[in-house]
N, C-alpha and C positions, 0 to 999 in steps of 0.2 A: 504494500500500500504506500502511496506517495506520502511523504512527510508533510507536516504542517509547518509553515514558516512564519516568522514574525518580522515585520518590517516597520521600524519606527518612522513616523512622518510628522511633518509640521504643516499647519494650515497655510494656504497662500492668501496673502492680503490683497495682492494685486494680480490682475490678469493682463494678457497681451503679450506680444512678441518681445517688447523691450524688457518686461519683467522676467520673462522666461529666459532670455539671454543672460540677464544678470544672475539668475539662479544657477545656470550652467557654469558660469565663470567661477562661482563659489563651490563647484563640485556637487551641486544638487540637480535633481531631475524632476521636472514638473510632472504631476500625475493627477488623475481624476478618479474618484470612486463614485459609481452610479448604480442604479437599479433598485429593486424592491419597492418601487413607487415612492422613493425618498428623493429629496433634493440632492443633486450632484455635489460632491465635496471636493474642492480643489486643494491639493496638497503638494508637497515636494519631499523627495526622499534622497538619502545619501547615495551618490553615484557608485562609490566603491563597494558598498554593501549590496546594492542592486546588481552590480556586475558580478560579484562573487556568487550570488544566487543564480544568476543566469548561467554561469559556468557549470553548474551541476547537471544541466541538460534536462532537468525535470521541472523547471520553474513554471512553464506554461500549463502543466497539469498538476500543480500543487495548490493547496489551499493556503492563502497568504493572509495573515492577520495584520491589517494596517492599524498600527497603534498611534492615535492622534491625541495627545494630551491625556493619556491614560484611558482613553476610550478605544476599545478594539472593534474593528470592522472586519467581519469574515468575508473574504473576497476570493475571486478566481481571476488571474491575469487574462485579459482578453486580447490586448494588442500592445505592441511595443514599436515605437518609431526609432530608427537608428540614423545617425548622421551618414550621408552618402559617401563621405570621404574617410572619416575617422572610424566609422562603425560604432561610435559611442552611443549609448541609449540617450534619447533626447525627450521622450515622453512615453508615459505608460497609462493604459486604461485598465481599471480594476472593476469587476462586476461584483456587487454585493450578493451574497447567497446565504441561505439558511443552513443550519448544521446538516440537514439531510435532504437538501435540495437536489433534484435530479439535474445533472449538468452534462453537457456534451464536451468532450475533451479529445485531443489527438494524442494517442499513446504510442510510443515507439515499439516496434516489433523486434524481437530477438530470436534468431534462428539457432536451434540446438541440434546436437548430435550429427554433425556433418559426416563424421566417420562412419555412421550407420546408413549412409545413403549410397547404394550401389552406383547410381549415376554419377555422383560426385567423385567416387573412388575411381571410376573409369575415365575421369578427365572432364566430366560434364561441368557446366557452369550454372551457378544459382542466379537466375534472373529475377531480381526483386522488383515487383510491381508496386507494392504498398510498403513503404518504409515506416509509415505510421497508420494506425487504425483509428477512425473516428468512432468513439464509443459513447454510450449514454450510461451513466452510473450515479450512484449516491455520492454526494460531495465528500462524505466522510470515508469513502472506500475507493478512492481513485487509484487504479493500479499504476505502478512505476513503468512497467513494460509488459508486453504480452509475449509469452514464450511459444514458439512454433517449432515442433520437432520435425526433423527431416528423415526420420527412420524409414527405410524401405523405398525411398523415392528413387526412381530410375530416370534415365534420359527420356524426355517427353512427358513426364508426369507434372501435374500442377497441384498447388495447394489452394483450396478455396476457403472462404470464411466459415463455411458450414463444418469444415474439418478441424476448426480451432476451438479449443476449450477455453471459454471466457470465464472470468471470475463470477461467482454467484451474484446475481442482481445486476449484471452488466450485459448490455446488448449492443449490437452494431447499430450505428446511427442509420445506415442504409440497410433496410430490412427486406426490400422488395426484390433483391437479386443476390445470387450466390457469387459474389465477385472474387476474382483471382488475387491472391496475395503474392505468390511467387511460382516460378516454373524452373524445372531443371532442363537446360538446353545443351545440345551438343556443341563442343568448341568448333571454331571455324576450321581447324586442321582436320578434325574428324569429318566434318561436312564435305570438305574437299575430297577426301579419300573415298567417301561414299559415292560422290558424283563421278569420280574417275572409274570406279569399279562397276557402276551401273551399266547394264547391257544397252548398247546403242541400237536404235531402230534401223533395220536393214534398208539401205538406200540403193535402189537398182542402178547398175552401171548403164552407160549409153548403149552398149551392145545388147544388154539384157532387155532394155526398153524397146529397141528396134525389133528384136526377135519376137517379143510379145505382140507388138503391133502387126508384124507380118503374119503371125499365127492367127490373130483375130481376123485379118483381111482374108486369109485363105479359107477360114471357116465360113465367112460370109459368102464367098464365091461358090463354095460347094453347096 
C-alpha cells in the first residue's frame, strides 16, 4: 500500500505571476488545494521537500496530508507543472479527499519472474504496452505497484488485464474491454531467420510459361 505523506504548507496572501515568481526565488512552490465542495486554498510548499517526495516515484499515487497552520488537509496530487528548461516543479494541484474516498490513480506495473518465461529465455523481447494501470480504489488502500508474473509466457503470447490479480477492492478504470498490458515478441534477428527459411512460392520460368501456353493452344485446336 502506498504510504501517507505529510507536506507542510503556508497560506498564500497574494496571487498572480509576480507573487508566484517571488515565491520560487525563495525556494517555494505555489500550490492549490481544491475539491469536496470547499473553497480552493492557495498555499506554497518547500521546493526541496517536494522534490524529495517526487523522487520516490510514488508521489502521484500517495495520499498527501497538507498541513497548513496545524490544520491537515487529506489530498491526492492531481497535476504538477514543471519548468520547461530546468524541470523544477513550479506549481502543484492537490485534490481534497475523504479517508475512504474512491479515487482513480495511475499505478506502475512491475513484471516478475522473467526467468520463468520460455519466450524470454529463447531470446524473445517483452513489449510493454501499459507501463502504468489506471485503477479505481479506496484512498486508504492505494497500491504502490501492480505485480504481473511472466511465468509460462512464450513468443507470441500476450498479457491482458483480465489475467492480472488486482488488490481487493481495486478495479481497472477501463472496464469495458480486456486491454493488453504486454506481449512477448520475437527479436528482429529471429524474425529475419524465419523469413529466410520460409518456402518461397514457385515462380515459373519463361520457358515453362511458353510450354504451358503452347499446350493450352494445342488442346484448343484439337
